[in-house]
N, C-alpha and C positions, 0 to 999 in steps of 0.2 A: 777915608784912604783915597789917593789919587795914584792910579797906575796907568801909564801910557802905553800904547802900542806902536813901536817903530815900524813903519811901513816899508818892507824891503821887497814889495812887489809880488808877495805871495797870493796864491789863489783864494786863501782862507783867513787873510788878515781881518776882515769884517767880522768873522766869526769868533776870533779871539776878543775883539773889541765887544761883541754881543754877549759872549760868556761872561765877561768882567761886569758888563751893564746888568745883566740878570743877577748877579751876585752882589748888586749894590754899590759897585765901585764907581767913583768918579774917573771917568776914562775918556780919552780922544784917541784917534789914529794921527800919527805925526809923520811926516816925510822924513826920510832917513838921513837928509841932508840938513836938518835942523840943527843950529848950534847947540852945544850942550847948555849954554847959559839960559837958553829960552825955557828949558826944562826945570826952571827953579821951582822948587815946592812939591815936586814928585816924590812919591814914596817908593816906587819900583817902576821897572821897565819890562815890557815884553817885547824880544827882537823877533819880530815875525819871520815866517818862512818867506822864500822867494824863488823866483825863476832863475836867478844867475847861479853860475857854477862859481862857487866862491874860490876854488883854486886858481881858475883863469880869468875870473871877472871881478876881483875883489874890489875894484873901483867902484862897481855899481852897488857897493854895499854902504855907500855914503860914510857918515860919522859914526858908525857902529864901534871902530876901535876907540874913538874918542869917548864915548858912553862908558865902554869897558874900564878905561883907564881913570875917567874922573869920578865915576858913580861911588858914592859911599852907602849905597842902598842895594836892595836885591834886584837881580835881573834873571829873567828866564828867556833863554834862547830857544826856539823852536825852528827844527830843520835847517834852513839856510842860517837862521839865527845861532844855532848850534855849531855850524861849519865856521861861521866867522869868530865865534869865540875859541874854537879850537886853534885855528890858525894864528889869530892874534896873540895867543899865550903860548905859541910855540910848538903846538902839536901839528898834525897833518891830516888832511882829507884826500880823497881820491876816489876814482871809478869803484863801486861795489861790485864784489865777485858775482853777486846775483842782485840785481835792482829789485826793491820792494815797491808794490803797488797794491794797494787794496788791504784786505784784512790780513793781520799778522798776530802770530802768538808772542807775547811780551813774557820774560822770565825776569821777575825782580831778583836781583842779587842782594842788594842792600836797601831794606825798606826806607830809611833815611826819613827826611822830611816829606819829600813829595809822594812818596808811596805809603806813608803812615796809614795804618788800619785798612790798607787794601789788600787783595788777595795776592799770593805769590806769582800766580799767572793769569793773564786775561788777555783778550783781543783789542789791538789797536789798529789805527787807519795809518798806511805809510803811503808816502809818494816821493820817492827819492831815487835817483841814479848814483849818487855819491854818499859816501859814509866817512866817518871818523876813522882813520887808519892808526893813528898815534895820538893817545890822549896826552893834552899838556901835562908837564910836571906840575904836582900839587893838586890834580884832579883824581876824582875816584870814579870809576864806572859803577853805575847803580842798576842797570838792567841791560838785557841783551834778548836777541830773537835767535832763531835758528839759523838765520843767514847773516846776522849783524852783530858782531861783538860788542858794539856801543850804542844801545838804544837810549841810554840816559846817563848824565855824569853830573858831577857837581865839584866846585872848587872845596878845598878843605881849609882855605885861608880866608875867603870872602863869600857872601851869599850869592854865588853864581850857579845857576842851574841851568841844564840843557837837555833837551829831548829830540830825537831823531824823528819820532812819530808826531801825529797831530792830535793832540787832546782836545782841541777845539771842535772837532767834528762829531756828529752823533754816533758814528760807527765805533769810536773809541768807547770801550767799556771804562766807566769810572773817570772820564776826561774831566766831568765837572768837579770831581773830587780832587783831582789833581791840581786843578785851579785853587780849588778851597784850601789844599794843603799848601800852595805857594803863598797864597794871602796870609795864612797863619804865620808862614816865615816872615812876611813883611810886617805883619803886627807886632811879632815879638822882637824885630830888629828896631823898630822905632819906640820900644817902651824904655 
């Protein structure tokens, strides 16, 4: 299985790559301005977190929109990756009422694929000032926290998933399991 991590300038992009390596996936970190055609043969993408404020600096998000439009395979957006997915499909992001940094309790509303066989609530690691304000049409909210209404979402039409928190860091409980569950989606998609 080949899953590339699109580098949006996030502080933990290398950790997303490392988790995939640990899970025995063929993976590389790819600059976000890489043309879609150069991604031939990949089975899935992870859109990394990033420093940019997607609402005001969308140009720094490179070709993420092209990947979202052209991909016929699963994509997981993390933090800024979630925000670009949201705005690209007509939803909106904006400043959080209360920014989340550090440990936060996550409440799973819909176990779905990503949270399959995981507890209904557990601790995750956050690092964001902005959040999803309006979920794009055709997307479903999967989890929330006490201060953020949309901690996880998915498209009901395509295998597109997004997380506000960071499953790649050790401080997130069951982070490795979330990646494993995403890889099961990828496996199932390509059968």
